[in-house]
C-alpha positions as CSV (number, residue, x, y, z in Angstrom):
1,M,-106.9,-124.4,-24.5
2,N,-105.3,-127.4,-23.4
3,S,-102.6,-126.5,-20.5
4,K,-99.5,-126.0,-20.9
5,I,-95.6,-126.6,-20.3
6,I,-92.8,-125.0,-20.0
7,F,-89.9,-126.1,-18.7
8,I,-86.8,-123.4,-18.2
9,T,-83.8,-124.6,-17.1
10,G,-80.0,-123.3,-17.2
11,G,-77.0,-122.8,-14.4
12,A,-77.5,-121.4,-11.1
13,R,-78.4,-117.5,-11.0
14,S,-78.1,-117.8,-15.0
15,G,-81.5,-115.7,-14.8
16,K,-84.4,-118.5,-15.0
17,S,-86.9,-117.4,-12.2
18,S,-86.7,-113.8,-13.2
19,F,-87.3,-114.6,-16.9
20,V,-90.5,-116.2,-15.6
21,L,-91.7,-113.9,-13.1
22,K,-91.2,-111.3,-16.3
23,E,-93.5,-113.9,-18.8
24,A,-95.4,-114.9,-16.4
25,S,-96.7,-111.6,-15.1
26,K,-98.0,-110.6,-19.2
27,I,-100.5,-112.7,-17.9
28,E,-103.8,-111.1,-16.1
29,D,-105.2,-113.8,-14.3
30,K,-104.4,-115.3,-11.1
31,K,-100.9,-116.9,-10.0
32,A,-99.4,-119.3,-7.7
33,F,-95.8,-119.9,-7.2
34,I,-94.7,-123.4,-5.5
35,A,-91.2,-122.3,-4.0
36,T,-89.6,-125.6,-2.8
37,A,-86.8,-124.5,-1.4
38,E,-87.1,-124.3,2.8
39,A,-86.4,-122.0,5.4
40,L,-83.5,-123.6,6.9
41,D,-80.9,-121.3,8.3
42,N,-81.1,-117.6,8.4
43,E,-79.0,-116.8,5.2
44,M,-81.5,-119.0,3.3
45,K,-84.6,-116.8,5.3
46,E,-83.8,-113.8,4.2
47,R,-83.2,-115.2,0.4
48,I,-87.2,-116.3,0.8
49,K,-88.7,-113.0,1.8
50,R,-86.9,-110.9,-0.4
51,H,-88.0,-113.0,-3.5
52,R,-91.6,-113.4,-1.9
53,K,-91.0,-109.4,-1.9
54,E,-90.0,-109.1,-5.8
55,R,-92.9,-111.2,-6.7
56,G,-95.9,-109.3,-4.9
57,D,-99.1,-109.3,-4.7
58,E,-100.0,-110.5,-7.6
59,W,-98.8,-114.1,-6.4
60,D,-100.0,-116.9,-4.3
61,T,-96.8,-118.4,-2.6
62,Y,-97.6,-122.2,-1.9
63,E,-94.5,-123.5,0.4
64,E,-93.9,-126.9,-0.5
65,P,-90.1,-129.1,-0.5
66,L,-91.7,-132.5,-1.3
67,R,-95.3,-133.1,-2.3
68,I,-95.2,-130.9,-6.0
69,A,-97.5,-132.6,-7.6
70,E,-100.3,-132.6,-4.9
71,T,-99.8,-128.9,-4.5
72,I,-100.0,-128.5,-7.9
73,E,-103.7,-131.2,-8.5
74,A,-104.7,-129.3,-5.1
75,I,-104.6,-125.9,-6.8
76,K,-104.5,-126.2,-10.4
77,D,-108.6,-125.1,-11.1
78,K,-108.2,-121.8,-9.0
79,Y,-105.3,-120.2,-11.4
80,S,-104.2,-119.6,-14.9
81,V,-100.1,-119.7,-13.6
82,I,-98.3,-121.5,-11.2
83,V,-94.9,-121.6,-10.7
84,I,-92.3,-124.5,-9.3
85,D,-89.1,-123.1,-8.2
86,C,-87.5,-125.4,-8.2
87,L,-86.6,-129.5,-9.4
88,T,-83.6,-128.9,-8.8
89,M,-84.2,-128.2,-4.6
90,W,-87.2,-130.8,-4.8
91,V,-84.6,-133.9,-5.6
92,S,-82.7,-132.2,-2.9
93,N,-85.2,-132.7,-0.6
94,L,-86.1,-135.5,-1.8
95,M,-83.0,-136.9,-1.0
96,M,-82.6,-136.0,2.8
97,E,-86.1,-136.9,3.1
98,G,-85.2,-140.4,2.1
99,G,-82.5,-140.6,3.3
100,R,-80.6,-141.1,-0.3
101,K,-82.9,-144.1,-0.7
102,K,-82.5,-144.6,-4.6
103,G,-86.1,-145.9,-5.1
104,K,-87.9,-144.3,-3.2
105,M,-86.5,-141.3,-4.7
106,E,-86.9,-142.5,-8.4
107,E,-90.3,-143.5,-7.3
108,E,-91.1,-140.1,-6.6
109,I,-89.7,-138.7,-9.4
110,K,-91.2,-141.4,-11.9
111,K,-94.6,-139.8,-10.1
112,F,-94.1,-136.7,-10.5
113,I,-93.2,-137.5,-14.4
114,H,-96.1,-139.0,-14.6
115,Y,-98.7,-136.3,-12.9
116,L,-96.9,-134.3,-15.8
117,N,-98.2,-136.6,-19.0
118,R,-101.8,-136.4,-17.5
119,L,-101.5,-133.2,-16.9
120,D,-102.0,-131.7,-21.2
121,G,-105.8,-131.0,-21.5
122,L,-107.2,-130.8,-18.6
123,N,-107.9,-127.0,-18.2
124,D,-106.2,-123.6,-19.1
125,L,-102.6,-123.7,-17.2
126,I,-99.8,-122.5,-17.8
127,L,-96.9,-124.4,-16.0
128,Y,-93.9,-123.2,-15.3
129,I,-91.2,-125.6,-14.0
130,I,-87.4,-123.8,-13.6
131,S,-84.4,-126.5,-12.5
132,N,-80.8,-126.2,-12.7
133,E,-79.0,-127.6,-15.6
134,V,-76.7,-129.9,-13.1
135,G,-73.9,-131.6,-15.9
136,M,-72.4,-129.1,-17.7
137,G,-69.5,-129.4,-14.7
138,I,-66.8,-131.7,-13.4
139,V,-68.1,-135.5,-12.7
140,P,-68.5,-134.8,-8.5
141,D,-66.2,-136.4,-6.3
142,N,-68.6,-138.4,-3.7
143,E,-71.4,-140.7,-4.6
144,M,-74.6,-138.6,-3.1
145,A,-73.2,-135.9,-5.4
146,R,-73.1,-138.3,-8.4
147,Q,-76.6,-139.4,-7.3
148,F,-78.0,-136.3,-7.2
149,R,-76.5,-134.9,-10.3
150,D,-77.8,-138.0,-12.2
151,L,-81.3,-138.3,-10.4
152,T,-81.7,-134.3,-11.8
153,G,-80.3,-135.0,-15.4
154,Y,-83.0,-137.8,-16.2
155,L,-85.1,-135.3,-14.4
156,N,-85.3,-132.2,-16.3
157,Q,-84.4,-134.4,-19.4
158,K,-88.3,-136.2,-18.9
159,V,-90.0,-132.5,-18.7
160,A,-87.8,-131.4,-20.9
161,E,-89.2,-134.5,-23.1
162,I,-93.3,-133.6,-22.2
163,A,-92.6,-129.8,-21.9
164,D,-94.4,-127.8,-24.5
165,E,-91.0,-125.3,-25.1
166,V,-87.9,-125.3,-23.3
167,Y,-85.7,-122.5,-22.6
168,L,-81.9,-122.4,-21.8
169,M,-81.1,-119.4,-20.1
170,I,-78.0,-118.1,-20.0
171,S,-75.8,-115.3,-19.3
172,G,-79.6,-114.6,-18.3
173,I,-81.0,-114.4,-21.8
174,P,-83.7,-116.8,-22.8
175,V,-82.5,-119.2,-25.5
176,K,-85.4,-120.8,-26.4
177,I,-84.5,-125.1,-27.7
178,K,-87.8,-126.4,-28.3
179,P,-89.8,-126.5,-30.3
180,V,-87.2,-126.0,-32.2
181,I,-87.6,-122.7,-34.4
């Protein structure tokens, strides 16, 4: 079996992570969770602590806000399942790290897409990638928010194109949109 990429998108709090954890729990093998969020305030610290507890002991957690492709590369041979949660936070981290240098952020996104394209056939890894769908609301009123929406929308399109399966989460209900049935 070759590697498999499963992309899950949807609104905030739509059930993306819960769906992925439920699906991945059906696989009885080693699992890794790459968390892109950083504990920058007390609420986020508590949220991260709660999420770790919800995942339980069957998951090894890697907290990596920026270098997700490098992290996958370093651990891919140790696990049957890797979850990235989430690309939306990763883009936000890139924006904060890069000081909004659009070219630098686009370069990082293209490197990640290139990495995913090379991943197929390397091993029997199932890679779940979670991201928020950011383009279904109003046009943001400021440049930074529009840049975030544009970069995340571009990234989501490219990941969906590469993915073997794509799900849209709506109010906790997974709707499979690729492959079309």
